[in-house]
C-alpha angles and dihedrals in degrees: 000000000000093000091052093058106040112341131107098251102121095282126156095231107130096015089118089059091052091049091050089052091051092049093046092046091050091050091049092050092048090052090070097067091036091056093041090056088060093058107032141030090219090084112059112163123171126211088262091056091053091046093050092048091047093051091047094048095042092047094049093043094048093046090049093048090050093047093049090048096045103044114063102192123086091223092053091047092050091050092048091049092049094048094046090047092052092047090049093050092046093051092044092052092044093051093044102049109353097245097173110016104018094244095133126106 
């Protein structure tokens, strides 16, 4: 019973806090292009661009929070962070300019 309340044993205690951090971080990051659009014509995002960025950031942030919570070892966490970071960068580049499959705008 002790591990269910406050121990380390794979519980979900505190997962709401991690999710709130991911959502707030995503919102903070998306504020940058939103604000930039108010001051320059160089940034011109559509609603779809904001939605794609939000899905990408929320997905990566949630996966990272889950990985850091699930894997106890520092080496495993580092590997998970690196792999998720590479996947994030790949998807970002692919959606932005279509480097590998021409899916970009």
